[in-house]
Structure formats: structure tokens, C-alpha cells
C-alpha positions, 0 to 999 in steps of 0.5 A, a space after each residue: 484664922 488667928 486674932 491678928 488676921 481677924 483684927 487686920 480684916 476688921 481694920 481694912 473694912 472700917 477704913 474703906 467704910 470711912 473713905 466711902 462715906 467721905 466720898 458720898 458726903 463730898 458728892 452730896 454737898 457739892 451742890 449745897 456748898 455752891 449756894 450756902 457758902 458766903 458770897 453765893 448771893 454775889 455770884 455773877 448773873 447767869 452763872 451756875 451758882 446764881 441759877 442754883 440759888 434761884 432754883 432753891 429759893 423758888 422751890 422753897 416758896 412753892 414757885 414750881 414753874 420758876 424753879 423748873 426754869 432755873 433748874 433747866 438752866 443749871 442742867 444746861 450749864 452742867 452739860 455745857 461743861 461736860 459735867 453730864 453726871 452732875 447734870 443728870 443728878 440735878 435734873 432728878 432734883 428738879 423732877 422731885 420738886 415737880 412731883 412733890 409740888 401742889 401744881 395741877 396734874 396738867 401743869 406737872 405733866 407739862 413741866 415733866 415734859 420740859 425736864 424729859 426734853 433736857 434729858 433727850 438733849 443730853 443723850 443726843 449730845 453723848 450719842 446714846 441712841 437707845 437712851 435718847 429713843 427712850 426719852 423720846 417715847 416718854 416725851 410723846 406720852 407726856 405730850 398726849 397727856 398734856 393735850 397742849 398743841 404747843 407741846 405737840 408741835 414742840 414734840 414734832 420738832 424734837 422728833 425731827 432733831 432726834 431722827 436727823 441726829 442719828 442719821 434717820 433722815 427719812 423719818 426726820 423728813 416725815 416728821 418735819 413735813 408734818 410739823 411744817 404742814 400744820 403751821 403752813 395750813 394755819 398760815 403761820 408762815 413766820 413760825 415755820 420760817 423760824 423753825 427752819 432757821 432754828 433747825 439750821 442753826 442747831 445743826 451748825 452748833 452741833 456740827 451736824 452737816 447732814 442735819 444742816 444740809 437736809 434742813 436747808 434743802 427742805 427750807 428752800 423747797 418750802 420757801 418756794 411753795 409758801 411764796 405761791 401760797 402767799 401770792 394766792 392769798 393776796 390774789 384771793 384777798 384782792 378778788 374779794 375786795 373787788 367783789 365787795 366793792 362791786 356789790 357796794 356799788 350795785 347796792 348804791 345804784 339800787 338805792 339811788 334808783 328807788 330814790 329816783 322813783 320817789 322824786 318822780 312821784 313827788 313831781 307828779 303830785 306837786 303840780 303847784 310847786 313844779 318849779 321848785 320840784 324841777 329845781 330840786 330834781 336837777 340838783 338831786 340828779 346832779 348829786 346822784 351822778 357826782 356821788 358815783 364818782 366820789 369816795 364819800 358816797 355812803 355819807 352823802 347818800 345819808 345826808 341826802 336821805 335826811 334832806 329828802 325826807 324833810 323836803 317831802 314833809 314840807 311839801 305835804 304840809 304845804 299841800 294840805 291847806 289846798 287839798 282841804 279846799 277841794 271836794 273830798 267826795 271825788 275819788 281822785 281828790 280823796 286818793 290825793 289827800 290820802 296819798 299826801 297824808 301817807 307821804 307825810 307819815 312815812 317821811 316823819 317815821 323815817 326822819 325821826 330818831 325818838 323812842 316811842 312811848 309805851 303803856 300797859 294795854 289790855 290785849 283782849 279788849 284791844 283785839 275785840 274793839 278792832 274786830 268790831 270795826 270790821 264786822 260791817 265790812 266783811 263779806 257774808 258768812 265770814 267768821 271772825 275769831 279772837 285768840 287773845 288772853 285776858 292779860 296786859 302788855 306794855 306796848 305803844 297803843 297808837 302804832 299797834 292799833 294802826 298796824 292791826 287795823 290796817 291788816 284787818 281791813 285788808 283781810 276784810 277786803 280780800 277774804 271771800 264769803 264763808 272765809 275766816 279772819 283771825 287775830 292771835 296774841 302770843 307771849 314768846 318770852 318775858 320780853 317778846 310777844 307777837 300779834 298774828 292776823 290771818 285770813 283765808 283769802 287768795 294769799 300773796 304770791 311768794 315772789 311778791 311778798 318782799 315787795 309789799 313792804 317797799 314804798 314807791 315800787 311802781 307808779 300806780 293809779 292812786 284811786 286804787 291805793 297808793 301802796 304805802 299802807 304796809 310800808 308805813 306799818 313796817 316802819 312803825 313796827 321797826 320804830 317799836 324795836 320790832 318787825 312786821 313780816 309775812 309768815 312763809 309757812 302759812 299756806 291757807 291764805 295770808 298771815 302777817 306776824 307783828 313781833 314786838 320786843 321790850 
């Protein structure tokens, strides 16, 4: 080849190189010029230039989520004008921003899912099934990696859109049924309805008649079934409300019955005040009949309970002077005096809202003094045990002493010869402790254990006991923010547990 030919070839190569460089420079500056040229800040809101400007600003400031939102808007505006090449290129810029950001791996995955979804939308619009399927697979990987239920639901929606768009109606129906079933199972009926409406509207925008028809058909079937579900829910709610109301009425009836027993007992006790009690009984019975017909039964019952407690306390106070003049050596008089005292104590406990006082008490000394009180009252050969450490506890001495004394006296009464009575103290936590009083007596039948703490459960001969001792102890325990109960696991007699909480 001569020199002229060689020169000609070099000239043509240089010319092609310059033209190619100019084209690349022109393509590379296409996006920048839209944001850097004067007047871009004055671009109309919602325009492509405005979103590009917002994307750049957010990306520079490290606001990745906001940058992606604006980047997706830019991409959508590009392919809306059929500028798919520019749309794909800008989407790559958005993904580069995500990958280079300081966001967590989970956040990056969710943002990449958003850009992949936009790429799927474009491939669906330009009818490239294989590329769309590839993006669909990428979205599934990202959704599983993100572990977000909303993203998984969105994936089902886009799967249905993909299958319907390319004529795979059977697969689309299967995916769509899965999505609708998930939301319907959670009773999110409005969300399912919104998804159906979105699918139908999307099909209309894309002029996909098959997609619209299939979506609308599924929507009608689902609408009929969900109406049945809603009716079932409403019926179930009404049945529950009726059952709750019946239970409430039954509870109030039981409460009123117990109060009737109290009123009857007081009428027998207060012979001297018969006229007053008869008048009170008439008023209260009339009140009980009326409360069954009124909507404010609970509030009125509480008010009546307070008045009744005060009434009982007043009666006991008025009876005391008369009872003190009688011969207390007679069992009937002694029983009546004890009953009056117990009635007044129980009424005061129920009617008082004041917190009890506490003090530091030496536990072992307290237990020993109480055991000493019953030594001469137990039967022959009864063994008395104390398992209490030498420590101090902050308790109400008066109430605790009353409860333990009553439990020990009962144990002494029911423990046979050669038996054992034990008092234990256990520190359960920094603010919780227990006294346990157990005996090897005949025990309390399981069916009667709940009844021993209920006052006025039956009308009985007062000389054999009024049955108010344990109810009073229960009230005292509750006043100390504790409780008194029978240990169901103790089978060699009876064990009472007094639990106290600071």
C-alpha cells in the first residue's frame, strides 16, 4: 500500500472516532443538561426535569429512599413517552445510587425490588415475555430476602399482572386466588376490594380485554363469597353480644341472691329493729326488681352495696349496748355477740378504701407466740412445728396476726390426736412472701373449698359458728394487696396459703 492510501485510511479512522465520541458525549450529557442548564429549577412541578433535579439533590444528600422515589417517577415519565432506552439507562443510575448508599442490606433489598418492578412494567409494555419473566424471578428473590409481608403481597399482585398480560390465565388465576385468600383470611376485605379495582383499572388502561374480563369475573365471585363471610361475622358478633349480656344478667342475679340472704340474716338478728328492717327489706326488694329492668344495673348495685354495708355497721353498733347487758355465759348470747362483732368487722372491711399500715415484724417471734396460744387447745400427741427464719418482714401486724390465729385455732380444732400442725414462712421474691398453715386433719372436700370464703352462704345455728371467720380473713388478706386460699396440691389434710405482696 502506498503512502497516499495509508494516509486516506488514517484520516477516515480519525473522522469516525471523532463522530463516535461526539455521539457518546451527546448521549451522556442528555440527562445532565436537563438539570444543569439555567431555568431547570423553574421546571413545572411533575415534569421530568423537576424529578431529575429532585433525584440528584436527594442522592447528593444521602436521602436514598427519596432519591429512588423521584428516580422511579423519571423512569415512568420516560417510558410514558416511549423513551424506553432512556428509561432503562436512568433506572441503572438509580440502582447504582442504591448500591453505593449507606442504607442497611434490608433497605437496599426493598429499594432494588422497587426498581426491578419498574423494569418488569416496561418489559410487559413492550411485550418481551422472556425479559419480563427474568425480572419476575429477580423480584421473587428480592421479596424473600427482604422478608416483608407487604412486599410479598405486592409480588403476588405483579405475578398476576404478568401472567394475565401474556395470556397465562390459569397461572394468573392461581396467584390471584392466593393473594385474595391471604387478605380475606385476615378479614381485610377493603384491601381485597381495592386490589380487584386496581387490577380492573390497570387492564383497562393497558387495553387488555382478557385481563379485565378475568379480573371482573373473579371480583364478582369473591364479592358474593365475602358478603357471606361478612354476614357470618355479624351474626357471630351478635351471638357473642347476646351471650355476654346473658352472662352479665346471670351474674347480677347471683349477686342479688347473695344479698337477699344477707338481708334475711339481718332481719332475724335485729328483732328490736324489726320495723326498720322490714321497711329496708321492702325498699331493697323493690330496688332489686327495678334494677333488672334498668340499663344502669351495675352502678346502682354498687351504690346499694355501699349503703347496705353502712346500714349493717350501724345496726351492729346499735345492738352492741343491748347485747353487753345480756349474760354472755349463755352460748346463745355469746354466739349472738360474736356474730354482731363479725358482721361489723366484715362490713368495715368491705366499706373501707384506706390503705393498711405496715411495720417491720420479726417473723420467727410472731410465729412462736401464735403457736404458744394453741398449745393448750390441741389434742394429745399433736406435734406443733415452726419453719420460719430469723428475719424481719414489712407487714400489717394486726391483720396477719388475726388471720394466722384464726387458721391455727381451726387447725387445733380439726387435727386428731398424734397429728401435726405446721406454720411456714417463705420469701418468694423481693416483694412477695407467704405464710402457710397446714394440718393433718380430715381436710376440706374439694367441692366446698370455694364456699368457705363466701359469707352468708347458708342460714345456720349461730352457736355452732357463723361461718364468717374465713371470709373476714380473706377480706383482710385482700386489703393487704394479697390473698388467702387453700392449697389444692396438699392432700394430707388442709393447707392455707396467705400470700402478701409489697
